[in-house]
N, C-alpha and C positions, 0 to 999 in steps of 0.2 A: 791773217795766220788761222789755221783751221782749230775749229771749239774743240775743246779739250774733253775727252770723253771717260767718266770715271766708271768703273767696274761695280756693281752692286756688290755691297758687302755682306758678309754673313751676320745671321742673328745671332747675337750672343746669348749666355745662359739665362738672364732676365726676360729677355724677347722669348725666348722657347717655352719657359714656365710659365707667363702670362697666358700665351696662346694654348698650352696645353691644359689650364687651370679652365679657362672658356670652354675648350674642345670637349673635355672629360665631363664637365658638369652638361653641355648641352644648354647654356643660359646664359642671358643678357646680366652681368655681375656689374654690381657696385664696387667702388676703389676698396672700401671696406673689408669686403670678405675676400677680394683679390690680395689685400693685403694680409689676411690671416694666414693664406695658402703661404703667399710667400717669404713670412715669418720664417715655419716650419720648415720650408725650402731652404732658407739663407742660415738657419742654424747648423743643418746638414753639409755644407759646403767648406771647403778647406779654402782660406782661412774662412771662419763662420763671422758675420756680418749681422750684429746684434742694433736694436735700438733706432733711432731715428734714421739711421743710414739706410733700413731697410724701406721706410717710407720714401725718403727721397729718391732710391733706386726705383721703385715701383711706379711714383710719380713721373718719373722721367722717361719710364719704358711705357707709360701709357701716353703720355705727351707724343712719344716718338709714332709709336706704332699706330695710332690714330689721327697722326698728323702726317708727316710726310713721307711714311712709309704705307700708308692709305692701307694697314691690315686690318685694324679694328672701325666699327663703326660704334657711335656714340649714339645716347636717346637718353633726353631728359625728360621723364613724365611729368614733373612738376609737383606729385606728390610727395617726393623727398627728395632731401637735398643733394645734390651731385649728379653724374652721366652716372647712366648705365653702359657697359662697355658688351660688343659682342661681333660674332666674326662678321667682315664686312660681305659676306653674301647674303648676310640676312636683312642689308638695307639696301635700297634703290640707287643705282649707280648715278644717276643724274641729281638727283634730289637729297639725298643722302637721308632721306628718311626710314623707318622702320617699315618692313613690308608687314602687312595684316596678318599674315599668317604665321609669324614668327611673334607676334604680341603675347603670348601663351609662355613665352622664353623668359620674359620680365618677373625678377624676382622685388616685392618690395614689401614683405616681412623678412625678419632676420630668421634665417636658418640654425636650427637648434642643431648643434652636435652630438 
């Protein structure tokens, strides 16, 4: 029998929020920074999402976008815990490593609001 082809699905609101956060800042962001933006965004949605559900949804979204969707790249600096997430264009396609010209986008210190 012929192989079944599946049409690509549209991105959901969480996916768009994470991508927009990274695009507007133009930086490689750690999960905790994305989580702060997501908490503000989730409170404005109907119905509002509060507490540990926000972290769960952000984790799922980051795994989806950096894994099978291949829309985000990950960079582990070793200077702080966890990965930094950035747009796939900032990384090499073959190795997945961060391009040198984008190292200035890396955020190692906590940003003050």
